[in-house]
C-alpha positions as CSV (number, residue, x, y, z in Angstrom):
1,M,14.2,16.2,-6.9
2,I,12.0,14.0,-4.0
3,D,14.9,13.1,-1.0
4,A,15.1,9.3,-1.2
5,G,15.7,9.4,2.6
6,T,12.2,10.8,3.3
7,I,10.8,6.8,1.8
8,G,11.7,5.6,5.0
9,A,14.5,2.7,5.9
10,H,14.4,-0.9,5.1
11,M,15.3,-3.2,8.0
12,A,15.7,-7.1,7.2
13,D,12.5,-7.9,9.2
14,S,10.6,-4.6,8.6
15,E,8.4,-3.5,5.5
16,P,9.3,0.2,4.1
17,N,7.6,3.2,5.6
18,F,6.3,5.4,2.5
19,L,4.7,8.1,4.8
20,G,7.5,10.4,4.6
21,L,6.9,10.7,0.6
22,F,3.3,11.1,0.7
23,R,2.6,13.2,3.7
24,R,1.6,16.3,1.8
25,E,-0.1,14.5,-1.2
26,P,-3.2,16.5,-2.3
27,K,-5.6,13.9,-2.8
28,V,-6.7,12.2,0.3
29,I,-9.7,10.3,1.4
30,A,-11.2,9.5,4.5
31,L,-12.8,6.0,5.9
32,K,-14.6,5.4,9.2
33,P,-14.4,1.9,10.3
34,G,-15.8,-0.7,8.8
35,E,-15.9,0.8,5.2
36,I,-14.4,-1.1,2.3
37,L,-11.7,0.9,0.4
38,F,-11.9,-1.9,-2.6
39,Q,-13.3,-5.2,-2.9
40,K,-11.4,-8.3,-4.4
41,D,-11.9,-8.3,-8.1
42,D,-12.8,-4.7,-8.4
43,P,-11.2,-3.0,-11.6
44,A,-8.1,-0.7,-10.3
45,R,-6.5,2.5,-10.8
46,N,-5.0,4.0,-8.0
47,M,-2.8,2.5,-4.7
48,Y,-3.0,4.8,-1.6
49,V,-0.9,5.1,1.4
50,V,-2.2,4.9,4.7
51,L,-2.0,8.3,6.3
52,T,-3.4,7.6,9.7
53,G,-5.6,4.9,11.2
54,E,-5.3,1.1,10.6
55,L,-6.5,-0.9,7.4
56,S,-7.3,-4.5,7.0
57,I,-6.2,-6.7,3.9
58,G,-8.2,-9.9,3.4
59,D,-10.6,-12.0,1.6
60,G,-13.6,-13.3,3.3
61,N,-13.4,-14.1,7.2
62,A,-9.3,-14.5,6.3
63,V,-7.3,-11.5,7.0
64,F,-3.9,-11.4,5.5
65,E,-2.3,-8.2,6.9
66,K,-2.9,-4.9,9.0
67,L,-1.7,-1.8,7.4
68,S,-1.0,1.4,9.5
69,E,0.7,4.5,9.3
70,G,3.0,4.5,6.1
71,G,2.0,1.4,4.7
72,I,0.8,1.0,0.9
73,V,-1.7,-1.1,-0.2
74,G,-3.1,-1.5,-4.1
75,E,0.5,-1.0,-5.8
76,M,0.0,-4.3,-7.8
77,A,-2.6,-2.4,-9.9
78,L,0.1,-0.2,-11.0
79,I,2.1,-2.7,-11.6
80,D,0.0,-5.3,-13.5
81,H,-3.3,-3.6,-14.3
82,G,-5.0,-6.5,-13.1
83,T,-8.4,-6.4,-10.6
84,R,-7.8,-6.4,-7.0
85,S,-6.5,-9.4,-5.4
86,A,-7.9,-8.7,-2.1
87,T,-10.9,-6.7,-0.3
88,V,-9.5,-3.8,2.2
89,T,-11.5,-2.8,4.8
90,A,-10.9,0.5,7.8
91,S,-10.0,-1.0,11.2
92,T,-10.3,2.7,12.4
93,N,-10.7,6.2,11.2
94,C,-8.2,6.7,8.4
95,T,-7.1,8.7,6.0
96,L,-5.5,7.6,2.9
97,A,-3.4,9.2,0.1
98,E,-4.6,8.6,-3.6
99,I,-2.1,7.6,-5.9
100,D,-2.6,7.1,-9.3
101,E,-0.3,5.8,-12.0
102,K,1.1,9.0,-13.6
103,R,2.4,10.1,-10.2
104,F,3.2,6.4,-9.4
105,L,5.4,5.9,-12.7
106,F,6.9,9.9,-12.3
107,L,8.0,8.2,-8.5
108,V,9.3,4.9,-10.1
109,Q,11.7,7.1,-12.5
110,Q,13.0,9.9,-10.2
111,T,13.4,7.9,-7.3
112,P,14.8,4.6,-7.6
113,T,14.7,3.8,-4.0
114,F,11.2,4.3,-4.0
115,A,11.1,1.7,-6.8
116,L,13.0,-0.4,-4.8
117,N,11.0,-0.4,-1.5
118,V,7.7,-1.1,-3.5
119,M,9.7,-4.2,-4.6
120,R,10.9,-5.2,-1.1
121,L,7.4,-4.6,0.2
122,L,5.9,-7.0,-2.8
123,S,9.0,-9.5,-2.0
124,H,7.9,-9.2,1.8
125,R,4.4,-9.7,1.0
126,L,5.0,-12.7,-1.1
127,R,7.1,-14.2,1.4
128,R,4.6,-14.1,4.1
129,M,1.8,-15.3,2.0
130,N,4.0,-18.3,0.7
131,G,4.5,-19.0,4.8
132,M,0.6,-18.8,5.5
133,V,0.1,-21.4,2.7
134,K,3.1,-23.8,3.8
135,G,1.0,-23.7,7.1
């Protein structure tokens, strides 16, 4: 059983940190600064957890968000099976845990706190994007 406490606490003004849960994932990829993890409209099959380094999420010259250790990206692909909604680029040297749909669904089923934290993250990002649109 997965210890829900390792997922990271959620505070009103911060996003959940997923590093504790994914620190020992066997499938890890490395990126150098400027390397693209995926581009907007690419087909999607995995989500990623930042183990070290920093990623930028954006579209063209617009940067929507910067992710560091414990952040996740690509989770929407495992929920709606759509294409990528943004381009993700390494800002620094990065290592990322690659999580496929099977692992994601296992975590959702076995660890309700994980599922809740993913929903909180999606809600937080939606509210931030709404704020950016409103200006």
